[in-house]
C-alpha positions as CSV (number, residue, x, y, z in Angstrom):
1,M,-23.8,22.4,-55.6
2,Q,-25.6,19.0,-55.3
3,V,-26.9,18.6,-51.8
4,N,-28.2,15.2,-50.9
5,R,-27.8,12.5,-48.2
6,S,-24.6,11.1,-49.6
7,L,-22.9,14.5,-49.0
8,F,-23.4,13.9,-45.3
9,D,-21.3,10.8,-45.4
10,E,-18.6,12.7,-47.3
11,V,-18.3,15.7,-45.1
12,M,-19.9,15.1,-41.7
13,V,-18.5,13.2,-38.7
14,P,-20.5,9.9,-38.6
15,N,-22.0,10.2,-35.2
16,Y,-25.5,10.7,-36.7
17,A,-27.4,8.5,-39.1
18,P,-29.9,10.9,-40.5
19,S,-32.8,9.9,-42.8
20,A,-32.5,10.4,-46.5
21,V,-35.2,13.1,-46.3
22,I,-33.7,16.7,-46.3
23,P,-36.3,19.2,-45.2
24,V,-36.0,22.6,-46.8
25,K,-39.1,24.5,-45.6
26,G,-41.4,24.4,-42.6
27,L,-44.5,26.3,-41.7
28,G,-46.5,25.7,-38.6
29,S,-46.6,21.9,-38.1
30,R,-45.9,21.0,-41.7
31,V,-42.5,20.4,-43.4
32,W,-41.5,20.0,-47.0
33,D,-38.4,18.2,-48.3
34,Q,-36.3,18.9,-51.4
35,T,-38.8,17.1,-53.7
36,G,-41.7,19.1,-52.3
37,R,-43.1,16.2,-50.3
38,E,-45.1,17.3,-47.3
39,F,-44.8,15.9,-43.7
40,I,-46.9,16.4,-40.6
41,D,-44.5,17.2,-37.8
42,F,-45.2,15.4,-34.5
43,A,-41.5,15.6,-33.5
44,G,-41.0,19.3,-33.1
45,G,-37.2,19.0,-33.4
46,I,-37.3,16.9,-30.2
47,A,-39.5,19.2,-28.2
48,V,-37.8,22.3,-29.5
49,N,-40.2,23.9,-32.0
50,C,-42.8,24.8,-29.4
51,L,-44.6,27.2,-31.8
52,G,-44.0,25.2,-34.9
53,H,-41.9,26.3,-37.9
54,C,-41.4,29.9,-38.8
55,H,-43.9,31.3,-36.3
56,P,-44.4,34.9,-37.4
57,T,-43.8,36.3,-33.9
58,L,-40.4,34.6,-33.7
59,V,-39.5,35.5,-37.2
60,S,-40.3,39.2,-36.5
61,A,-38.3,39.2,-33.3
62,L,-35.3,37.7,-35.0
63,K,-35.4,40.1,-37.9
64,E,-35.8,43.1,-35.7
65,Q,-32.9,42.2,-33.5
66,A,-30.8,41.3,-36.5
67,D,-30.8,45.0,-37.4
68,K,-29.7,46.1,-33.9
69,L,-27.0,43.9,-32.3
70,W,-25.8,40.4,-32.9
71,H,-23.1,39.6,-30.4
72,L,-21.2,40.9,-27.4
73,S,-19.0,38.9,-25.1
74,N,-20.0,38.7,-21.5
75,V,-17.5,41.5,-20.8
76,M,-20.7,43.5,-21.5
77,T,-24.3,42.7,-20.9
78,N,-27.2,43.5,-23.3
79,E,-30.8,44.5,-23.1
80,P,-32.5,41.4,-24.5
81,A,-30.6,39.2,-22.0
82,L,-31.6,41.3,-19.1
83,I,-35.2,41.6,-20.2
84,F,-35.4,37.8,-20.7
85,A,-33.8,37.1,-17.3
86,Q,-36.3,39.4,-15.6
87,K,-39.2,37.6,-17.3
88,L,-37.9,34.2,-16.1
89,V,-37.4,35.5,-12.6
90,N,-40.9,36.9,-12.6
91,A,-42.5,33.7,-13.8
92,T,-40.7,31.1,-11.7
93,F,-39.2,30.5,-8.2
94,A,-35.8,31.8,-9.4
95,E,-34.0,34.9,-8.4
96,K,-31.0,34.6,-10.7
97,V,-30.5,33.4,-14.2
98,Y,-27.4,32.1,-16.1
99,F,-27.7,31.8,-19.9
100,A,-26.0,29.1,-22.0
101,N,-26.5,27.7,-25.5
102,S,-28.0,24.3,-24.8
103,G,-29.5,22.0,-22.3
104,A,-26.2,20.2,-21.7
105,E,-24.5,23.5,-21.0
106,A,-27.2,24.6,-18.6
107,N,-26.9,21.2,-16.8
108,E,-23.1,21.5,-16.8
109,A,-23.5,24.9,-15.1
110,A,-26.0,23.5,-12.6
111,L,-23.7,20.6,-11.6
112,K,-20.7,22.8,-11.2
113,L,-22.7,25.3,-9.1
114,A,-23.9,22.5,-6.9
115,R,-20.4,21.2,-6.3
116,R,-19.1,24.7,-5.6
117,F,-22.0,25.5,-3.3
118,A,-21.5,22.3,-1.2
119,K,-17.8,22.9,-1.0
120,N,-18.2,26.4,0.3
121,E,-21.1,25.8,2.6
122,F,-20.3,22.3,4.0
123,G,-16.7,21.3,3.1
124,D,-14.7,19.3,0.7
125,H,-16.3,16.0,1.5
126,K,-19.7,16.9,0.1
127,T,-19.2,16.0,-3.6
128,Q,-21.5,13.1,-4.4
129,I,-24.1,13.6,-7.2
130,I,-27.1,11.3,-7.4
131,A,-29.1,11.0,-10.6
132,F,-31.4,8.3,-11.9
133,K,-31.1,5.3,-14.2
134,Q,-32.3,5.8,-17.7
135,G,-32.1,9.6,-17.2
136,F,-30.6,11.9,-19.8
137,H,-28.9,15.2,-19.1
138,G,-26.8,16.0,-22.1
139,R,-23.7,14.9,-24.0
140,T,-20.8,16.8,-22.3
141,F,-18.6,14.3,-20.4
142,F,-19.9,15.5,-17.0
143,T,-23.6,15.5,-18.0
144,V,-23.5,12.3,-19.9
145,T,-21.9,10.6,-16.9
146,V,-24.7,12.0,-14.7
147,G,-27.2,10.7,-17.2
148,G,-28.2,7.1,-16.2
149,Q,-27.5,5.4,-19.5
150,P,-23.9,4.0,-19.6
151,A,-24.1,3.2,-23.3
152,Y,-23.7,7.0,-23.9
153,S,-20.8,7.5,-21.5
154,D,-18.8,4.3,-21.8
155,G,-15.7,4.1,-24.0
156,F,-14.2,7.6,-23.4
157,G,-11.8,6.8,-20.6
158,P,-12.1,7.7,-16.9
159,K,-15.4,9.3,-16.0
160,P,-16.0,12.2,-13.6
161,A,-16.1,10.7,-10.1
162,D,-18.5,10.5,-7.3
163,I,-21.7,10.1,-9.4
164,V,-24.2,7.3,-8.6
165,H,-27.6,6.4,-9.9
166,A,-30.8,5.5,-8.1
167,E,-33.9,3.9,-9.7
168,Y,-36.6,6.4,-10.8
169,N,-39.8,6.0,-8.9
170,N,-38.1,4.1,-6.1
171,L,-37.5,6.2,-3.0
172,A,-35.9,3.3,-1.2
173,S,-33.2,3.2,-3.9
174,L,-32.5,6.9,-3.4
175,E,-32.5,6.6,0.4
176,A,-29.9,3.8,0.2
177,L,-27.5,6.1,-1.6
178,I,-28.0,9.6,-0.2
179,S,-25.9,10.8,2.7
180,D,-24.3,13.9,4.2
181,N,-21.7,13.5,1.4
182,T,-24.4,14.2,-1.3
183,C,-24.2,17.6,-2.8
184,A,-27.1,17.3,-5.2
185,V,-29.8,15.1,-6.7
186,M,-30.5,15.7,-10.4
187,I,-33.8,14.6,-11.7
188,E,-36.1,14.9,-14.6
189,P,-39.7,15.6,-13.4
190,L,-40.8,13.4,-16.3
191,Q,-38.1,11.2,-17.9
192,G,-37.9,11.8,-21.6
193,E,-35.2,9.8,-23.4
194,G,-35.6,7.1,-20.8
195,G,-39.1,6.1,-22.1
196,I,-41.5,8.9,-21.1
197,I,-41.7,7.9,-17.5
198,S,-43.9,10.0,-15.2
199,P,-43.3,10.2,-11.5
200,E,-45.5,8.2,-9.3
201,P,-47.6,10.0,-6.7
202,G,-45.4,11.0,-3.8
203,F,-42.1,10.2,-5.5
204,I,-41.0,13.8,-6.3
205,E,-42.1,15.0,-2.8
206,G,-40.1,12.2,-1.3
207,V,-37.0,13.2,-3.3
208,A,-37.4,16.7,-2.1
209,A,-37.7,15.6,1.5
210,L,-34.5,13.5,1.3
211,C,-32.6,16.4,-0.3
212,K,-33.7,18.7,2.6
213,K,-32.8,16.1,5.2
214,Y,-29.2,15.8,3.9
215,N,-28.7,19.4,2.8
216,A,-28.4,18.3,-0.9
217,L,-29.6,20.6,-3.6
218,M,-32.4,19.3,-5.8
219,I,-31.8,20.0,-9.5
220,F,-34.7,19.8,-11.9
221,D,-33.7,19.1,-15.5
222,E,-36.6,20.7,-17.4
223,V,-34.7,20.9,-20.7
224,Q,-37.4,18.8,-22.3
225,S,-40.4,19.2,-19.9
226,G,-40.2,23.0,-19.6
227,V,-41.7,26.0,-21.5
228,G,-45.2,24.7,-21.6
229,R,-44.5,21.2,-22.7
230,T,-46.5,19.5,-19.9
231,G,-49.3,22.1,-19.8
232,E,-47.6,24.0,-17.0
233,L,-45.0,26.7,-17.7
234,Y,-42.5,24.4,-15.9
235,A,-43.4,20.9,-14.8
236,Y,-42.4,21.5,-11.2
237,M,-45.4,23.9,-10.9
238,G,-47.7,20.9,-11.1
239,L,-45.8,18.7,-8.7
240,G,-46.0,20.6,-5.4
241,V,-42.3,21.0,-5.0
242,V,-39.8,23.8,-5.8
243,P,-36.3,22.9,-6.9
244,D,-33.1,24.6,-5.8
245,I,-31.8,24.8,-9.4
246,L,-33.8,24.3,-12.6
247,T,-32.4,24.0,-16.1
248,T,-34.2,24.9,-19.3
249,A,-33.4,24.9,-23.0
250,K,-35.0,23.2,-26.1
251,A,-38.3,25.1,-26.4
252,L,-36.8,28.1,-24.6
253,G,-35.9,29.7,-27.9
254,G,-38.6,28.1,-30.0
255,G,-35.9,26.7,-32.3
256,F,-33.1,29.2,-31.8
257,P,-30.3,27.8,-29.6
258,I,-30.5,29.0,-26.0
259,G,-30.5,27.4,-22.6
260,A,-30.6,28.7,-19.0
261,M,-30.0,27.8,-15.4
262,L,-32.4,29.2,-12.8
263,T,-31.7,29.4,-9.1
264,T,-31.8,31.5,-6.0
265,T,-29.6,34.3,-4.9
266,A,-28.2,32.3,-1.9
267,I,-27.1,29.5,-4.2
268,A,-26.1,31.7,-7.2
269,K,-23.6,33.8,-5.2
270,H,-21.1,30.9,-5.2
271,L,-20.5,31.3,-9.0
272,V,-18.4,34.3,-8.5
273,V,-16.6,36.1,-11.3
274,G,-14.3,33.7,-13.2
275,T,-15.8,30.5,-11.9
276,H,-17.9,29.7,-15.1
277,G,-18.7,31.3,-18.4
278,S,-19.9,31.0,-22.0
279,T,-18.9,33.0,-25.0
280,Y,-22.4,32.9,-26.6
281,G,-24.5,32.6,-23.4
282,G,-27.0,35.5,-23.3
283,N,-26.5,36.3,-27.0
284,P,-28.8,39.2,-28.1
285,L,-30.3,37.3,-31.0
286,A,-31.0,34.2,-29.0
287,C,-32.5,36.2,-26.1
288,A,-34.7,38.4,-28.4
289,V,-36.2,35.2,-30.0
290,G,-36.5,33.6,-26.5
291,I,-38.4,36.6,-25.2
292,A,-40.9,36.3,-28.1
293,A,-41.3,32.5,-27.6
294,F,-41.6,32.8,-23.8
295,D,-44.2,35.5,-23.9
296,T,-46.3,33.6,-26.5
297,V,-46.2,30.4,-24.6
298,N,-46.7,31.8,-21.1
299,T,-50.4,32.5,-21.4
300,P,-53.5,30.6,-20.1
301,E,-54.7,30.1,-23.7
302,I,-51.5,28.3,-24.9
303,L,-51.0,26.3,-21.7
304,N,-54.7,25.2,-21.5
305,G,-54.5,24.4,-25.2
306,V,-51.6,22.0,-24.5
307,K,-53.8,20.0,-22.1
308,Q,-56.7,19.9,-24.6
309,R,-54.3,18.7,-27.4
310,E,-52.9,16.0,-25.1
311,Q,-56.4,14.4,-25.0
312,L,-56.5,14.4,-28.9
313,F,-53.2,12.7,-29.0
314,R,-54.2,10.1,-26.4
315,E,-57.5,9.5,-28.3
316,G,-55.6,9.1,-31.5
317,L,-53.2,6.5,-30.0
318,R,-56.0,4.6,-28.3
319,A,-57.9,4.4,-31.6
320,I,-54.9,3.0,-33.4
321,N,-54.3,0.5,-30.5
322,A,-57.9,-0.6,-30.6
323,K,-57.5,-1.5,-34.3
324,Y,-54.0,-3.0,-34.3
325,D,-53.1,-3.9,-30.6
326,V,-49.5,-2.6,-30.7
327,F,-49.2,-0.6,-27.5
328,S,-49.0,-1.7,-23.9
329,D,-49.2,1.8,-22.4
330,I,-49.7,5.4,-23.4
331,R,-47.6,7.7,-21.2
332,G,-46.6,11.2,-20.5
333,K,-48.1,14.6,-19.8
334,G,-49.1,17.5,-22.0
335,L,-47.5,17.2,-25.4
336,L,-44.7,15.0,-24.2
337,I,-46.4,11.7,-25.1
338,G,-45.0,8.2,-25.4
339,A,-46.6,4.9,-26.5
340,A,-44.9,1.8,-25.3
341,L,-44.9,-1.1,-27.7
342,N,-46.3,-4.4,-26.4
343,D,-44.4,-7.7,-26.2
344,K,-45.0,-8.6,-29.8
345,Y,-43.3,-5.4,-31.0
346,Q,-40.5,-5.0,-28.4
347,G,-37.4,-3.3,-29.8
348,K,-39.2,-2.1,-33.0
349,A,-39.8,1.6,-32.1
350,R,-37.5,2.7,-34.9
351,D,-39.5,0.6,-37.4
352,F,-42.6,2.5,-36.4
353,M,-40.8,5.8,-36.8
354,L,-39.5,4.9,-40.2
355,A,-42.9,3.6,-41.4
356,A,-44.5,6.8,-40.2
357,A,-42.0,8.8,-42.2
358,D,-42.8,6.8,-45.3
359,E,-46.4,7.9,-44.9
360,G,-45.4,11.6,-44.4
361,L,-45.4,11.8,-40.6
362,M,-42.4,12.9,-38.5
363,M,-42.2,11.4,-35.0
364,L,-39.6,10.1,-32.5
365,V,-38.5,7.2,-30.4
366,A,-37.6,7.1,-26.7
367,G,-35.4,4.0,-26.4
368,Y,-36.0,0.9,-28.5
369,S,-39.6,0.2,-27.5
370,V,-41.4,3.5,-27.1
371,I,-42.5,5.9,-29.8
372,R,-42.5,9.6,-28.7
373,M,-44.4,12.6,-29.9
374,T,-43.4,16.2,-29.0
375,P,-45.2,18.4,-31.4
376,S,-45.7,22.1,-31.5
377,L,-47.8,23.3,-28.5
378,V,-50.1,25.1,-31.0
379,I,-50.4,22.3,-33.6
380,P,-53.8,22.7,-35.3
381,E,-56.4,20.1,-34.6
382,A,-56.6,19.4,-38.4
383,D,-52.9,18.5,-38.4
384,I,-53.3,16.2,-35.5
385,A,-56.1,14.4,-37.3
386,E,-54.2,14.2,-40.5
387,G,-51.1,13.0,-38.7
388,F,-53.0,10.1,-37.1
389,K,-54.4,9.1,-40.5
390,R,-50.9,8.8,-41.7
391,L,-49.8,6.9,-38.6
392,D,-52.8,4.5,-39.0
393,K,-51.5,3.7,-42.5
394,A,-48.0,3.1,-41.3
395,V,-49.1,0.8,-38.4
396,A,-51.4,-1.1,-40.8
397,K,-48.5,-1.9,-43.1
398,L,-46.2,-2.9,-40.2
399,V,-48.8,-5.2,-38.7
400,Q,-49.5,-6.8,-42.0
401,A,-45.9,-7.3,-43.0
């Protein structure tokens, strides 16, 4: 069977516009396409491949579990799910874990739990959810409405109600919206899709204080920022606050689909039997791989290595900017890095991404004017150096065009 990009147009729903490149093999932070062409991977599957491609520890865990047990419904539990949940509880503020398949599903569970908690504890009036403009929380209809980018939620009919949006890094904006009717505030501790926007000093603490004042739950969406991405196991650990609910996915399985919602016993008790569920949530294969990824990442060596690699990425971007003057700002934390394009190159982030791909470098965008890099947390320094050589060539061609 001939497999090429044109087959996508024939058989796939056209909601994606993938590149002509079809990767067939990955190892570490390098990827090869059907023709054998090599790419350096600064994208990491959008912050998913936290240990790169085909990491031997993850491959071994998957193969071992594949010979034991593949699937049970949640009519029964399983050992990998319980072991993984215990590890998450031991390593975080959480006392209870709910497993899902993705970040959107974890966020859906968090939002439903927040509404149910508020109804049971305070009454039917407490339904308002506040999120932030340019936020991103998934593509289910509930989560995409909570996400602060109307372009993703418009055009599908009536939206879920009682959802409003404040401005990120603007406490006055949040204070104007929050009230005793607010059941939850959902926030990314570092906005990803919205442009790699870090919280300003005092902002997250201010959000937490307002939530406490109005008995609103604070939900941290750490789908992209979690599992070592910022150099902390979870970003909240470096912000001086503790959320009521935290969602995690992407890197949680190192490339195998899994998500989770973490919370306390007092809040979790409101999702009683029958109130929510997932056929594949807590799947033994996913949890076995998740355990291997989590144990590998959750070490001082890996987390400190993220901070060291962050400096190499910043140095690489600064060097390119010194030569070509294309960036107005270098943003982010750990290995969630953004470079905002200056006025001359506004709206051209995709052009930079495509030019990089032509030179054998995979990277991402965050909106129209920010390039984004979310590589493996263990990307070798040699691959970082080679990747920036390729980016230099790409930027040179764009600037000279």
